Phi, psi and omega in degrees: 000136173237155179243124186226145178266140181228152169260141184242138174246153175098356180281137180236349181196176181296329179296327176302314181299319180292320179298312182298312181300316181297313181294322180290319182289341175277350180280132180302130179101344178265119182275314182207142176227113175260115184245129180247117177292323184296322184256358184055038181237157174220140172246114188244128177257117185213164179261110183295346177283337184253337180211176182211170177299321179299317179294319180296317178297320179301328181286325185254346180296327179293342178264001177097012181242163177210149176236149172211148185303137177288329182257118180253120183092164185263337188276326177059034176295327178274104187294335179296323176289318180303323182275002181072022183262001182276268183302314184301313182290319178300318180296318179298319179295321176295318177297319180294321179296318178298319178298317182297319180299321178291321180297322180300332178273310191283327187294314177301321178295315181296318180294318180298314179296319179298315180294321176299315180297317179297319180296316183297318180295315182296322183295335180288333184254333182252104188295335182284350178271126179285149174286148181290139192276024180263122179301144184299320181297318178294315181300318182296321178294320178298313181294327177299315181294313183294317182293329178296315178298314185290318181295313187271353175247293181294322183272011182305317178301327180290319178294324177296325176297324177293316180299315180294326177297318181292317186281318190240001182059034178245111185245138174223194182298322178301325179297315181298310181295321181297312181296315181299310181289326179294318179297315179298320182290312182300315180299313183294318180297322179296320181295319184282316186275333180233072186299338181291335176300321183298317181287318185297317184255008180056045182280151177293150184283346184297136173246161189236030177298325180296324178297315180302312184294309187287320178298312180297321178297310182291319178296318178296320177297316178301317180294325178293314179295321179296317179297319180293320178294321180295326178297326182289336184293338182264015187290340179300315180293320181296326178297318178297316181296325182294337179272354183291139175291147179263333181226168178222146177263107191242142173276113176226132177055038176077010179219160179281134179227132176270116185238153171300147182303332181291343183264357178284135181238161178300134181101344178297145172267117185251136180258131179235123179262162181305134179088351182275155173277140177283123190286318183221176179281148179187194180226132183294132178244348180202130178097175176216156186199186174229128189241133174277108181254019185299335182298327182252341184248340185081357181271127184279340183281125178300150182254128178290138182229138176229179180305132180097343181282147177280150173233153187243135180299143178083358171278168189246128175283122186266320189239266189286157173278154180202166174243146175217156177267128179292125179248336178217130181228166175058230186290348182270351181291161180296322179300314181297319180293322178297313181300314181299315181295318180295315181299316180295321180294320180295333180270354182277167182242136175278151179305329181297341182282345187302317181297315179298320179296316180298318180293316180299326182296329181249003188299306187297311178301321180294319180296319177302317179296317179298318181297316178296317179297317180299316178300313182295317183294324177298319180287320183294312186262340185278329184301315181289334184270317186235005177090154185299314185299310180293319180297321179292320177301313181291328178295318179292316177306312184292318180300308180293318182299316178299314180297323185279320185285333181296133186221096175289345182297315182300319177295316184290332183271343189306310183276307187296326180295321178293320177298314182300312181291317181297316179295319177297318177298319177299319180299325178297330183261008181079024176247109184259118181260122184283324180205159183296328181299321179296320179297317179294316181294325178295324180294337182264354185296135174247358179219129175248121178257128182249134161288153182276297189288122179087348179250299176276324182254172184287341177088007175214148184290144174225155177290123181259323183216146170234118181250127179267127181253356180235120186296342182276354181242164174236182184297322179296324178295317179299314181293326179295312180297312184292315181296319179297323180283318186287341181291350175267358181258156178255004183290142180302324179292327179297316181296325179295321180291319177297315180299320179294320179296316180294324178299326180273011179060034178271130181277118180272144183251161178280139180249184179213173177052046183282137177221130173264123182260109186309118175077002182239307183164212180224159171230146178199165175251120180235127182051041179062023176241142179281119181250133178228119179243122189211168172292150177299143176244182183298331181286343180270098185233025180297148186300319181299322180296313181298321180294319179294320180293327176298331180277003178080015182271152174272126185242135172242147181259133178256117178248138172238120181053049176066017177241128177289113184253347182190163176237138174240119180259131179239148178203161174279109191278155180294139173296142187301328184267358190295314183299317179296318181296315180299317181297319180294321179294317181294328179296338179271011177079021182259132179280139180247134181227137174259128181240115187211155176274353180291165179292162187298320182298310181297319181295315180292328178298314178293317182298320179295320178296322182277341182083026181286143186290318189218150180236131171240104186251177179056037183263125177289153181309316183287349181266349184298315179297324178296322179295322176298318179299319180301316179295319180293326179293340177270008178088010179278142173259110198252131168251142182239131176244125181203177182217354186257166176301322181290348179271345187306311180300322180291322178298321178289320182291326183296156176297322175223124179258131181237124181248147173276130182293345176278357183269202184277154179298329180296315179295318180297318180294325182285335186273157177268341180226137179239134179256113181294149175071002179065022184276114185287341177296335178292339176291319175297321178295320180296319178297316178298319179294318180298319179295317181295319181294314181293325177296319178296318179298315181296321177298314180301312181297319180302308183291327178294316180292313181299318181303312182285323180297323180274316187296315184296311177300322179297317179296327180288343177109019183299330183276351184295314181300331184266309186245359180071026184258129172238128185284122175292134181302337177299314178291329175297317179297319179296316180294317181298317178299318183290332184295315181293318181297320181294323179294314180295318181297322177297319178295322181294344176299334178298333183298331182262002180289135177257128177267132182297136179259000000 
């Protein structure tokens, strides 16, 4: 089985997506087909030994649809193709242009007919308004000609929907509009062209050419606006693509060569000058600089880079020139991975969408039944009450009105449009959502569990305290002795001491007679003095040492000529933004827990600094997932944030897993959401984004359901017995067009939402 992404053409409503998925899943060799009407994408899992893209196309082309792979080619150097924005977007733009050309013709005609109809209605009740001087017979002939052009040209997709329904029993929104307008047209044409039928069957004189013209005009306008709005939902990816470098300055054969980005290979030495975009991912081998990484992290402050630091393709070099070795190109770059993750997430379905999908799947057949029943009931009960002629007029009105006002599009667009925009907004802030389910589950989380190292803390030891035990020395003296000795060691704690000395602008000197004592410390001669740096022993019982150890810090003793002159305490320090992030999360009523393998003292010290509610310490890696299960068994909905390999099982077990992008690939793969740059403040932003997205989805679903629940009965004539009101299909068409546009527009409001930093 393979899983492949496809772009789909020909979809006009949510029912189309259900039809495609149903037909494909019935095809031998296709295991699952997830089709998104909002993004015109499909993710299909199939066995290439049993079926092929050609066979799948053969199954759905007869229904008016087509699929083609979103990813063209294996290398994916061109990220726009990788994101499915090449062929798919061009096709959408061409379809939109064709729709606009038709709208330019039909809309003025529809508006003119609509205004004429409104004037005629008003003139019947307002005596001071003159009747329009066009004879009815002449007007009917004119409307017959105009409606014929509009029905068989502009309305051709709707008529094709009727034909497919008859041939293949596949009904969508086009089918509903097609049947409604076709019935109105055939009846009206029969009245005009065969006037004896009217006398023979005592038919009402009313014709419905205006309904055909205005409904097709308004529905076509709505579809055009909807298509334009859907194009806007994918702009987050396009913004990323717009920042991508087109060429790279590469060292080849001893000289600088400017090459297309597609020709850069792993191992190339790339030159980047001030103000240039970094073309691919790599590691600096010469020079230092400051890089604007806001494109991938959302952080506006440039990041200082030196030899050995990684750089990311499509970010901008602000200051110094440098050289770097390309380590990832094409589909392997961070930008390509971000685009892939965002695209897949935008095409995924949230659990909340399941109800809408089930309803959309049976929506069109049910509406057809309701329309037929409404027509029949008007004739059965209306003839005796209001006469055959009036009852038949109202029956036609109701039949056409029900078919036209019913809108599976609003239901189908409610969830995916919000997901598409929400996921895109997250990408702008460096929050990568793998699937819609993770976003929904994060919005429901009432407990956030944090790993300590690398998530709450920086993940590497730093000097936290320097204590002087000899009055003739100061802190800088202690750091000078310790740093000069430790710079000859390879131990991680040694590097932390050296870094602290250099940070304090202390000049370190060269030593001699260096010895590393396994499991104890080091000895060296610095400035002709014997220096011994070691772990505390039983004889080291000074009060300062005990106090530092109570805080969970690692302490080393600095001896000069066999005298303990100072203590250096090291610890994994809290990330600068951690306290602020925890406070923001807690304000949303979410409980915070630290889950760590560290000892209780060290864990509680960090937890107290961060303001975390609860600490679970001394947890073995294999026990982390069990602790998550325990919380879930108590009814807690748990999100887990971590970055290590040992966090992966817990990230999978949690309702929502959040990985730091600075962590291991295993953790990132296990999580549903990834925070770029390892910035924990993005977790608070992710929670805020999840709530905003789900709130938008609920609003969309509410209005989509209410619209159909109210609109269909009104169109069927429910208000007539009480208030004598029958809904003209023209207003039904206008309302149907507006419902889809309003749902998409509501989702697009997420694009302007600002997440607190």
